[in-house]
C-alpha positions as CSV (number, residue, x, y, z in Angstrom):
1,M,-9.2,-2.8,12.7
2,N,-10.6,-3.5,9.3
3,H,-8.2,-4.0,6.4
4,Y,-9.4,-3.7,2.8
5,F,-7.1,-4.7,-0.1
6,L,-7.1,-4.1,-3.9
7,N,-4.5,-6.1,-5.9
8,N,-4.0,-5.8,-9.7
9,N,-1.4,-7.3,-12.0
10,L,-1.3,-6.6,-15.7
11,S,1.2,-8.3,-18.0
12,S,1.8,-8.4,-21.7
13,T,3.3,-11.0,-24.1
14,M,6.3,-8.7,-24.6
15,G,7.4,-9.1,-21.0
16,L,6.2,-5.8,-19.6
17,G,4.0,-5.8,-16.5
18,W,2.4,-3.5,-14.0
19,Y,1.6,-4.5,-10.4
20,T,-0.5,-2.4,-8.0
21,Q,-1.5,-3.0,-4.4
22,Y,-3.6,-0.7,-2.2
23,M,-4.5,-1.2,1.4
24,Y,-7.0,0.8,3.5
25,T,-7.2,0.3,7.3
26,N,-9.8,1.9,9.5
27,Q,-8.2,1.7,13.0
28,T,-10.0,1.5,16.3
29,D,-9.0,5.0,17.3
30,D,-10.9,6.5,14.3
31,N,-7.6,7.0,12.4
32,D,-7.2,5.9,8.8
33,R,-4.2,4.4,7.0
34,H,-3.6,4.2,3.3
35,L,-0.8,2.2,1.7
36,L,-0.1,2.2,-2.0
37,F,2.6,0.2,-3.9
38,T,2.9,0.1,-7.6
39,S,5.6,-1.4,-9.9
40,L,6.3,-1.3,-13.6
41,Y,8.6,-4.2,-14.5
42,Y,10.1,-6.1,-17.3
43,N,10.3,-9.9,-17.2
44,I,13.9,-10.7,-18.2
45,K,13.8,-14.5,-17.8
46,H,11.0,-17.0,-17.1
47,T,13.0,-19.8,-15.6
48,P,14.3,-18.8,-13.0
49,V,12.1,-15.8,-12.8
50,I,14.2,-12.6,-13.1
51,K,12.4,-9.2,-13.2
52,A,13.7,-5.7,-13.3
53,G,11.8,-2.4,-12.9
54,Y,10.8,0.7,-11.0
55,F,8.5,0.9,-8.0
56,F,6.7,3.6,-6.1
57,N,5.5,3.3,-2.5
58,T,3.5,5.8,-0.4
59,Y,2.1,5.8,3.1
60,L,-0.6,8.1,4.4
61,L,-2.0,8.2,7.9
62,K,-5.0,10.4,8.7
63,I,-4.9,11.2,12.4
64,N,-8.0,12.3,14.3
65,I,-6.4,15.1,16.4
66,R,-9.3,15.7,18.7
67,H,-9.3,12.1,19.8
68,S,-5.5,12.1,20.2
69,I,-5.5,15.2,22.4
70,L,-8.2,13.7,24.6
71,A,-6.1,10.5,25.0
72,L,-3.0,12.6,26.0
73,N,-5.1,14.5,28.6
74,D,-6.2,11.2,30.1
75,L,-2.5,10.3,30.6
76,M,-1.7,13.5,32.6
């Protein structure tokens, strides 16, 4: 499996920030996996670090059906 990552963090002097992470995986059975996490946050306190915000997370798996059916037939 090969994993590819993209990470990004933007922050402002007003305490607002936006963090994004994306991961793509090409799996050995020709399937693909996509993971996305993004968060919009506000930095309430610097020491200790306290942040509050909203986040969004999604997961997508692209399945190669032809390959999966052949694998199931091998088991029978």
